[in-house]
N, C-alpha and C positions, 0 to 999 in steps of 0.2 A: 722658203727657197727663193721665191720671186719677190723682187722689190719694186712695187709699182706706186706711182703717184697718180694724180689725174692725168690721163693721157689720151691722145688721139692717134689713130693709125691710118696711113703710114707716115703722116707728116712728122711726128716727133720721134718715132722709132723707140719710144719708151715702153710700148706694149711689147713684151718679149715673146714673140712667136716661138723663138728658140727655147724659152723656158719651158713651155708646154712639152715640146718634143724631147728636150733633154731629160726631163724627169721620166718620161715614158721609156726612153732608151736605156736609162740606168736599170729600170726594172727588166727590160728585155735582155740586157747583157747578163743579168743574174739568172734569168730563167732559161735563156738559150744555151748557155755554155756550162754553167755549173763548175767552171774550171777553178774558180777561187776556192770553193769548198774542197775539191779533190786535191788541189795542189798542196795545201797545208797538211793534209792527212798523209799524202805520199812522202813529203819531206820528213814529217814526224816519224814515219815508220823507218825511213832510212837511217835516222839518227837515234833510234830508240835505245840502242845499247849504250850510247854515249851520254845519255841524260834524259831518261823518260820523264822525270818530274818537270824538267825545264821545258821539254817539248809539249807536255800536257798543258803547262801554263801558257805557252805560246798559242797552242791550238785554241784554248778556251778564250783567250783575248781576241784572236783573229775571228773566231766564230761569233763572238759578241759583236764585233764590227759588222760582220755579214748580216746579222739579224737587224742591227740598227739601220743598215743600208736598205734592207728590204722594207723597213717601216718608214723610209725616207727621212730618218733622223740623221741627217748627213754630218752634222757637227760631232755627234756622239760617235758615229762610225769612224770619222777621221781620227778622233782621239784614240780609239781602240787600235786602229791600224798603226798609228804612230807608236803606241806603247809596244805592240807586237814587233814592230821593226826595230825598236831599241833592244829587244831581246835577241835579235839577230845582228847586233852591232851595225844597224842601219844598212844592211846588205841583202835585204830580202826583196827580190823582184816582185814576188806576189804581193807584198805589202805596198810597194810603190804603185802597182797596178790597181790595187784596191783603193789606195788613197786618191788616185786619179778619178775613180768612179765617184768617190765622195765629193771631190772638188767639182766634178761635173754638176752634181746636184746642187752645190752651193753657187754655181755659176762663176767660180773663180778659175777662169779659163787659162790664165797664164800659169797657175799652179798645176793645172792638169798637164800642160805641156812639159813642165819641169819634172813632174812625177813620171810621166811616160818616158822621158829621156833617161831617167835613172833606171827604169825597168829595162830599157834597151841595153844600157850599160851592163846591167847585172844578169840579164836573162839569157845570155849566151845565144845559142841557136834554137832555143825552145819555142816552137810556134804557139804553144799554149800561153806563153807570155807575150811574145812579139806581136802576133796578129791582133789580140785585144788592145794592146798598147797603141798600135798604129791606128786602130779604129777610134780610140778615145782621143788621141792627139788630133786626128782629122776632125773630129766633132768640135774640139776646142777651137781650132783654126776657123772652122765653118761658123761657129758662134761669134768669133771676133770679127768676122767679115760682115756680120749683120745682113747677109744676103745681097750686099751691093759692092763690097770691096773686092774687085776682081783679082788683085794680087793675092789677098788672103784666100780667096776661093781656089785659086790655082795652086797655092801651097797645100790646101786641104786635099785637093784632088791628087797631088803628087804623093801625099802621105797615105791616102786610102789605097792608091795603086801599089805602094810598097807593101802594104799588108796583103793585098791580093796576090802579089808575086810569091809570097810565102805559102799561102794556101787559103782557100775559101771555106773549107768544111768547118774550120774552127769557129769562125764568126761570119755566118752568111750576111749579117747586117752590114758588112763592109760594102757589099754590092748596093744595098739600099741607100746607104749614106752617100756613096759615090754618085749614084743616080740623081740624088737631090742636088748635089754640088754641080753636076753637069747641067741640070735643068736651070739652076740659078744663073748659069753662064749662057743661057738661051741655046744650049746644045741639046735640044729635046730628043732627037733620035738616039743619040748616045746614052742619054739618061734613061730613056725607055728601055734600051737594050740591057742596061744594068739592073733595072727593076725586074725585067723578065728573068734574068739570071738568078736574082734573089728569090723569085717565086719558084723557080725550078728546085732550089735548095730548101726552101721553106714555104711550101704552098699554103700551109695553115699556120696561123699565129697572130699575135697582136698587131703586127705591122703589115701583114699580108694583104688585108683589105685596103689599107692606106696605099700600098704599092699599086694595086689595081686601079685605084682612083686617080693616082698620079699618071699612070700610063694613059688613062682615058683623058685626063686634063692636066698636063704638065704645069699649068699655072698654079696648081696647088703647092708646088715647091717654091713658088715665088711670093705667094700671098698668105697672110695669116688666117687660113680657113678655120672656122670653129670646129672643134672635135664633134663627131657624130654622137648624138644622145637620143634616148627615148625613155619615156616613163609614163606612168598613169597618174594623173593629178588626184588631189583629194576629192574632186567631184566625179571621179571615175572616167575621165576623158584621157584616151591614149594620145600622147604627143610625141612626135619625133621630128628631128631637125629637117629631114627631107620634106616633110609635109608643110613646113613653115617657109619654104623657099618662096620668094616673091613678097615677103613681108619684112618689116623692120621689127626685130625681136629684142626685147629688153629682159635680161635675166637679173633678178635681184636676189643675191645670196644673203640670207638673213636668219635671225632666230629671236624668239621672245626673250631669251636670256641675255641678249646683246643690247646694252643701253643705247648705243648710237643707232642701232637698227630700229628700236622702238621710237626713238626721237625722230627718225626720218619718215615714220609712217604717214603723218599728215602731208608731207611733201610728196610722197609717192601717191597718196590718194588724189592730190590735186593734179599730179602728172597724168594719172590714169583718166581722170575726168576731162583733162584737156585734150587727150589724144584718142580716147577709146571709141569715139564716133568714126574714126578713120579705120576702115576695114583692113588696112595694111599694117596697123599697129598691134603688136602683141606684147603684153607684159605678163611675166611669169615669176612668181616668188619661189625660190628654192630654199626651203626651210631646213635647218639642221638642228639636231639634238632634241627637238621638241617631240613629245608624244602626241598622238592624234587628237586626244581630247583637248589638250592645251592649245594646239594649233587652231582647231575649229572654234573654240571659245574666243580666242584672241582675235582672229580674223573677223568673226561675226560682230564682236563688240566694237571693233575699230573700222567696220564697213570696208574691209579689204575685199572688194568684189571681183578682183582679177584672179586668174588661175594660180593655184598653189600646189606645190609638190613637196612632200615630206621626204627628204633625202636621207633615209634612215641609215644607209650604209656609206654615205658620203661619196657615192659613185659619181654623181654629176660634179660635185665639188672637186673631186680628184681630177676629173677630166680637164677642168679649167684651172687646176692648181690654185685653188682658193686658200689663202693663208690669213686673211683678215676679213672682218665683217663690219658693216655691210660692204659688199663688193657688187658693183654694177657693170654689166657687160652688154654692149650693143652689137648686134649682128645684122649685117645688111641683107638685102633680098637675095644676094648670091651665096650667102652663108659665110661671108668674110667678117672677121672681127674688126670693128671700126672704132671701138672705144672701150676702155676699162678704167673705172674709177673706184676709189675707196673712201669711205667716210660719210658723215651726215652733215657736213657744213653747207652753208648757203652757196658757197663757191662751187662745191661739188654738185649741188642740185642744179645750178645754172649750167655747169659744163655738161651734165647729163641731158638736160633739156635741149641744149644747143646741138648735141650729137644726134638726138632723135629727130629734131627739126631738120637738120641737114640731110639725113638719110631719107626722110619722107619727101622732102623737096626734090631730091635727086630722082626718087622713084616716080614722082608725078611729072617730071620733066619729059617732054617728047623725045624719043630716041634720036632724032635727027637735029635736036637743038644744040646750039653751041654752048 
């Protein structure tokens, strides 16, 4: 879903803070409303007498798309929704709404806007279609703003408010997303108020804790903070992001099955040797797909003496939207993502080294230094 090269944040803006959040919001839309699943069934019942077999085919294709969307297989989902829409002569507001969600996952934001506009055109006065569509269109405009284009942020704000004018019970996330847009415009009191309204409607959920953190620190809406994580390493040490504050953290997403990852081990070993004496430096390997015996044998043989975590359920990898290996992430002492790079080239190694060096230097700098 995310397309990264070697990048620094925030200078190049190629590290997509929005990509992390958009993927999460797609899942939230599915879990919070369930409207897409119910809509196709209701429509099918209404037309059952006119063509049960045709409706069954439509429902099957639509549900296939829903399942692909839940697995974050966005291209497959899009194909299914388009096929289902063809069965309705390209006049299904539910399909256009579902297509918009798939496009969000693919980060094709202009297509999101077009699909939402079609959902508006065909959705009549149905809040179950209109409110989610306003929410998705607002997200697309917000993403196109990249957190700094004030005109686009204002457009996103207007769209979210249109959704709220119809009703908030359908998609409470509209309050959450509006809150972020307002904070990105440095309108923190207004943004906090929207976050509080969101929490009133959804006190528990995937984004509820994030809302509380943004109320406490609105800067989180403007900076690419790392997603919270916690795990127990292969050595039995419990690690969580909060406990790593004040340190420069490097996460290496890798696996023994990955040839570039294996090729990068000597460079990572040298990197750890270079910085491990600095108490502010933390290197953690996030291993995927390997069994415990394979991981232990490989790390011992290759003298990989830094912390390792076997990400058996890909929980941490999903939090960081990892799509390629190896991927390196540098988190600064405040918990903000400062670098993300992919690959095992010498250029990548040098860029990672520079990113670590820069953050350690800033940490060592006196607070009052210019």
